[in-house]
C-alpha positions in Angstrom: -41.3 -12.1 -27.9 -40.7 -14.0 -24.6 -37.4 -14.9 -26.1 -36.6 -11.1 -26.7 -37.5 -10.0 -22.8 -35.2 -12.8 -21.8 -32.2 -11.6 -24.0 -33.0 -7.8 -22.8 -32.6 -9.1 -19.2 -29.5 -11.1 -19.6 -27.9 -8.1 -21.3 -28.9 -5.6 -18.6 -27.3 -8.1 -15.8 -24.2 -8.5 -17.8 -23.9 -4.9 -18.6 -24.4 -3.9 -14.6 -22.2 -6.6 -13.3 -19.2 -5.8 -15.8 -19.4 -2.1 -14.8 -19.6 -2.8 -11.1 -16.6 -5.4 -11.3 -14.4 -2.8 -13.5 -15.1 0.0 -11.1 -14.0 -1.8 -8.3 -10.5 -3.1 -9.6 -10.0 0.4 -11.1 -10.6 2.2 -7.8 -8.0 -0.2 -6.1 -5.5 0.4 -8.7 -5.7 4.3 -8.5 -5.8 4.0 -4.8 -2.2 2.2 -4.8 -1.0 4.7 -7.5 -1.7 7.8 -5.6 0.0 6.2 -2.5 3.0 5.2 -4.6 3.1 9.1 -6.1 3.0 10.3 -2.3 6.1 8.3 -1.7 7.5 9.4 -4.9 7.1 13.1 -3.6 8.6 12.1 -0.1 11.7 10.4 -1.9 12.1 13.4 -4.4 12.7 15.7 -1.4 15.0 13.5 0.2 16.9 13.1 -3.1 17.0 16.9 -3.7 18.5 17.5 -0.1 21.2 15.1 -0.9 21.9 16.7 -4.3 22.4 20.2 -2.7 25.9 19.5 -1.8 28.3 19.2 -4.6 30.1 15.8 -3.1 28.7 12.7 -4.3 27.6 10.4 -1.6 26.3 6.8 -0.9 23.0 8.7 0.5 22.6 10.2 -2.7 22.9 6.6 -4.4 20.6 5.2 -1.9 17.6 7.8 -2.3 18.2 7.5 -6.4 18.1 3.5 -6.1 14.9 4.3 -4.1 13.6 6.4 -6.6 14.1 3.9 -9.4 12.4 1.5 -7.4 9.2 3.6 -6.9 9.4 4.5 -10.7 9.3 1.0 -11.6 6.1 0.3 -9.3 4.8 3.5 -11.1 5.1 1.9 -14.4 4.0 -1.6 -13.1 0.7 0.4 -11.9 0.1 1.8 -15.2 0.5 -1.2 -17.0 -2.0 -2.6 -14.8 -4.5 -0.1 -15.6 -3.8 -0.3 -19.3 -4.5 -3.9 -19.0 -7.7 -3.7 -17.1 -9.0 -1.1 -19.7 -8.0 -3.6 -22.4 -10.0 -6.2 -20.4 -12.9 -3.9 -20.1 -12.9 -2.9 -23.7 -13.1 -6.3 -25.2 -15.7 -7.4 -22.7 -17.5 -4.0 -23.7 -17.4 -5.1 -27.3 -18.8 -8.5 -26.6 -21.8 -6.7 -24.8 -22.3 -4.2 -27.8 -22.4 -7.2 -30.0 -24.8 -9.0 -28.0 -26.9 -5.7 -27.6 -27.0 -5.3 -31.6 -28.1 -8.9 -32.1 -30.7 -8.4 -29.4 -31.9 -5.1 -31.3 -32.1 -7.0 -34.5 -33.7 -10.1 -33.1 -36.5 -7.8 -31.5 -36.8 -5.6 -34.9 -37.3 -9.2 -36.6 -40.1 -10.4 -34.1 -41.7 -6.8 -34.4 -41.8 -7.0 -38.4 -43.1 -10.5 -38.2 -45.9 -9.1 -35.9 -46.6 -6.4 -38.2 -46.6 -8.5 -41.2 -49.0 -11.0 -39.6 -51.3 -8.0 -38.6 -51.1 -6.4 -41.8 -52.0 -9.9 -43.7 -55.1 -10.6 -41.3 -56.5 -7.1 -42.0 -56.2 -7.6 -45.7 -58.6 -10.6 -45.5 -61.0 -9.3 -42.7 -61.4 -6.0 -40.8 -61.3 -6.0 -36.9 -65.3 -5.4 -36.7 -66.1 -8.2 -39.0 -63.6 -10.5 -37.1 -65.4 -9.4 -34.0 -69.0 -9.8 -34.9 -68.6 -13.0 -36.8 -68.1 -14.7 -33.8 -70.5 -17.7 -33.3 -71.3 -16.9 -29.7 -71.1 -14.3 -27.1 -68.2 -16.3 -25.2 -66.2 -16.5 -28.7 -66.7 -12.7 -29.1 -65.3 -12.0 -25.5 -62.4 -14.4 -26.5 -61.8 -12.5 -29.9 -61.9 -9.2 -28.2 -59.4 -10.3 -25.3 -57.1 -11.9 -28.3 -57.0 -8.3 -29.8 -56.1 -6.7 -26.8 -53.0 -8.9 -25.8 -51.8 -8.4 -29.6 -51.7 -4.8 -29.3 -50.1 -4.7 -25.8 -47.5 -7.3 -27.0 -46.7 -5.1 -29.9 -46.5 -2.2 -27.5 -44.2 -4.3 -25.3 -42.0 -5.3 -28.0 -41.6 -1.6 -29.3 -40.8 -0.7 -25.9 -38.2 -3.5 -25.7 -36.4 -2.1 -28.7 -36.2 1.4 -27.6 -34.8 0.2 -24.1 -31.9 -2.2 -25.8 -31.2 0.5 -28.1 -30.6 2.8 -25.2 -28.6 0.5 -23.4 -26.3 0.1 -26.6 -26.0 3.8 -26.9 -24.8 4.1 -23.4 -22.6 1.4 -23.6 -21.0 2.4 -26.9 -20.4 6.0 -25.0 -18.7 4.2 -22.0 -16.5 2.1 -24.3 -15.5 5.3 -26.1 -14.6 6.9 -22.9 -12.4 4.0 -21.8 -10.5 4.0 -25.3 -9.9 7.9 -24.5 -8.8 6.8 -21.1 -6.4 4.2 -22.6 -4.9 6.8 -24.8 -4.0 9.1 -21.9 -2.5 6.1 -20.1 -0.6 5.1 -23.1 0.9 8.8 -23.1 1.6 8.7 -19.5 3.3 5.5 -19.8 5.8 6.9 -22.4 6.4 9.9 -20.4 7.1 8.0 -17.0 9.1 5.4 -19.2 11.3 8.4 -20.2 11.4 9.4 -16.6 12.4 6.1 -15.5 15.5 6.0 -18.1 16.6 9.4 -16.9 16.9 8.3 -13.6 18.9 5.1 -14.6 21.4 7.2 -16.7 21.8 9.8 -13.6 22.4 6.5 -11.4 25.1 5.0 -14.0 26.9 8.5 -14.0 26.5 9.0 -10.0 28.0 5.1 -9.4 31.0 6.3 -11.9 31.8 9.2 -10.2 31.6 7.5 -6.8 34.2 4.7 -8.2 36.4 7.3 -8.8 36.4 8.6 -5.1 37.1 5.1 -3.9 39.8 6.3 -1.3 37.3 9.0 0.1 34.7 6.2 0.5 36.9 3.6 2.0 38.1 6.8 4.5 34.3 7.4 5.2 33.6 3.7 5.8 36.3 3.4 8.1 35.2 6.4 10.3 31.6 5.1 10.2 32.6 1.6 11.4 34.8 3.3 14.0 31.4 5.2 15.2 29.2 2.2 14.8 31.5 0.0 17.0 31.1 2.7 19.7 27.5 2.3 19.7 27.6 -1.4 19.7 30.1 -1.2 23.0 27.5 0.9 24.5 24.6 -1.0 23.8 26.3 -4.4 24.9 27.6 -2.6 28.0 24.0 -1.3 28.9 22.1 -4.6 28.0 24.8 -6.3 30.2 24.2 -4.1 32.9 20.4 -4.7 32.4 20.6 -8.5 32.4 22.7 -8.6 35.4 20.3 -6.4 37.3 17.5 -8.6 36.0 19.4 -11.2 37.5 19.7 -10.0 40.6 16.2 -8.7 40.8 14.8 -12.2 40.2 16.8 -13.6 43.0 15.5 -10.9 45.2 12.0 -11.3 44.3 12.3 -15.1 44.7 13.1 -14.7 48.4 10.7 -11.7 48.4 7.7 -13.7 47.0 8.5 -16.1 49.8 8.3 -13.5 52.7 5.6 -11.9 51.1 3.4 -15.0 51.2 3.9 -14.9 55.0 3.4 -11.2 55.6 1.9 -9.8 52.7 3.4 -6.4 53.7 2.2 -3.6 51.3 5.8 -2.7 49.9 6.8 -6.2 49.3 3.5 -7.0 47.3 4.1 -3.5 45.2 7.4 -5.1 44.4 6.5 -8.3 43.3 3.7 -6.5 41.2 6.5 -4.4 39.5 8.2 -7.3 38.5 5.0 -9.1 36.9 4.3 -5.8 34.9 8.1 -6.3 33.6 7.3 -9.7 32.5 4.0 -8.6 31.0 5.7 -5.6 29.1 8.3 -8.1 27.4 5.0 -10.2 26.4 3.0 -7.1 24.9 6.2 -6.3 23.0 6.5 -9.7 21.5 2.9 -10.0 20.7 3.0 -6.6 18.6 5.5 -7.7 16.2 5.0 -6.8 12.5 2.3 -4.3 13.9 4.6 -1.4 15.3 4.6 2.0 13.6 8.0 3.2 12.0 10.1 5.7 13.9 10.5 7.8 11.4 9.1 8.6 7.9 11.4 7.7 5.1 12.8 4.6 3.5 15.3 1.9 4.3 18.7 2.8 2.7 20.7 -0.1 4.5 18.7 -3.4 5.5 19.6 -5.6 8.4 22.3 -8.3 8.4 25.6 -9.0 6.1 25.4 -7.3 2.5 27.8 -5.9 0.0 28.9 -2.3 -0.1 26.6 -0.7 -2.7 29.9 0.5 -4.6 33.5 -0.9 -3.2 33.9 -4.3 -5.0 34.6 -6.8 -2.3 33.8 -5.0 0.7 31.2 -6.7 3.0 29.2 -4.6 5.6 27.2 -6.0 8.5 24.2 -4.1 10.3 22.5 -5.2 13.5 19.4 -3.0 12.7 18.2 -1.0 9.8 19.3 2.5 8.3 16.1 4.7 7.7 17.0 7.7 5.3 14.7 10.5 5.9 13.9 14.5 5.3 16.2 16.9 7.0 15.0 17.5 10.5 12.6 14.4 10.5 11.0 13.9 13.9 11.9 10.4 15.7 9.3 8.8 17.9 9.1 5.7 20.2 7.5 2.7 18.7 6.6 1.3 22.1 6.2 2.2 25.7 9.4 1.8 28.1 12.1 3.5 29.9 15.0 5.5 28.6 18.1 3.5 29.8 20.7 6.0 28.0 21.0 9.1 25.9 24.6 9.2 24.8 26.4 11.3 21.9 28.3 9.3 19.7 30.7 10.7 17.5 30.3 10.5 13.8 26.7 9.6 14.1 25.0 11.8 16.6 22.8 11.0 19.7 21.6 7.7 20.7 18.6 7.0 22.7 18.3 3.3 24.1 14.9 2.2 25.4 14.3 -0.9 27.5 11.1 -2.6 27.2 11.4 -5.4 29.4 13.9 -7.9 27.9 13.7 -6.2 24.6 15.6 -3.0 23.7 15.2 -0.3 21.1 17.8 1.8 19.6 17.6 5.0 18.0 20.8 6.7 16.8 21.4 9.7 14.7 19.5 12.2 16.7 20.0 15.8 17.3 17.7 18.0 19.8 16.8 15.1 22.1 13.7 15.9 24.2 14.1 12.7 26.8 16.5 12.0 29.5 17.8 8.8 30.9 15.2 7.2 33.4 12.1 8.9 31.9 9.4 6.9 31.0 8.2 6.9 27.6 4.8 5.8 25.9 4.1 4.9 22.1 4.8 7.9 19.9 6.7 10.0 22.4 9.0 12.3 20.4 12.9 11.6 21.2 14.3 14.2 18.8 15.1 14.7 15.1 17.4 13.2 12.9 20.7 14.7 12.1 22.0 15.8 8.7 25.7 14.8 7.9 28.0 17.2 6.1 26.9 15.4 2.9 23.1 16.6 3.6 22.4 13.0 4.6 19.8 12.3 7.2 19.7 8.8 8.4 18.3 7.1 11.4 20.0 4.0 12.8 17.2 2.0 14.2 17.7 -1.5 16.2 15.8 -4.0 18.2 17.3 -6.3 20.7 15.8 -9.3 22.5 18.5 -9.5 25.4 21.7 -9.4 23.7 20.4 -11.1 20.1 20.0 -7.9 17.5 16.5 -8.8 15.4 15.6 -7.4 12.2 13.4 -4.2 12.6 11.7 -5.0 9.3 9.8 -7.9 10.6 8.6 -6.0 13.5 7.8 -2.7 11.9 4.4 -2.6 10.1 4.8 -3.6 6.5 
């Protein structure tokens, strides 16, 4: 009987811990799945906007590539859920087998107790057993034994009922998981068909773009010209800022010497302003990988040198990243600073250049700009909206510089 109680406690412990572990893992997977589905909806909107124009475009291909990546992530998420259910179902089957063994053992113990009782009652009845005691103490001992024996039989019967209840619940939970697995397998097949459809669509789009090589090369030339104009403007502004900073540093060196002697209020204030600029640079660098994205969307062109997605043998270079967005998406600053220039760049749209001490951020491809040169801005200040090209593509060009060195924005923005 003691062995029966011990087995019952182990069964309950296994059942409870396995259930909690599975629930935690399942919750995490479903949270990730929901987040991916949200991103898929955003990309679908962007993709729909790119296909409203009859002309095929690189932007449409970028959106389609992103959509395929997200679909593949969704497929992996579903597979992970199925694998988790397979693990749970296998574990549940082991628990069910253990519980069934427990019930059998408890029933065998109970049967032995009943058999022993019947065997004893066949030889002598309870009253005779009690009053045949040779002393009063022996009578009390026999009475106590009969009470304990009756209680043990009752506890054994309750143990059988408890394990059977747990077994019934475990079978019910396992059946629910089997049904859930069937639904996931059906969903997996549906999403796999969707993935194949997207890949087929991509293949057709690439074939169409290849046939328009001349137009793509012409568009690329125009884009390079516009980007060069932007790069020249950035280089000019950074050079001016560096020269101004060098002159300011020289002046402040002299000012500090005078300030130590005279401590004039205006001189001390200028010295504090210089220290604030240094602190701003340090603060910007400390926030690496923590900055918010300037706009919602996905990276359609990464930082650095890369091959053209369609034109063979043509390499392109990007001093920042391109973020493809929905039309009219709002663009915000990632950090506080001062607007150094608001300029219209032909073929790109308006560009806003902001300084953060020795760091600079560039937001190009805007319309309806709401800031002006010389304006101090705080994090998440709205700068304007992303402009759409004649092909229906909305794309923000975002760059980060430390002095004249371009940095990979992906390493500075939140993952």
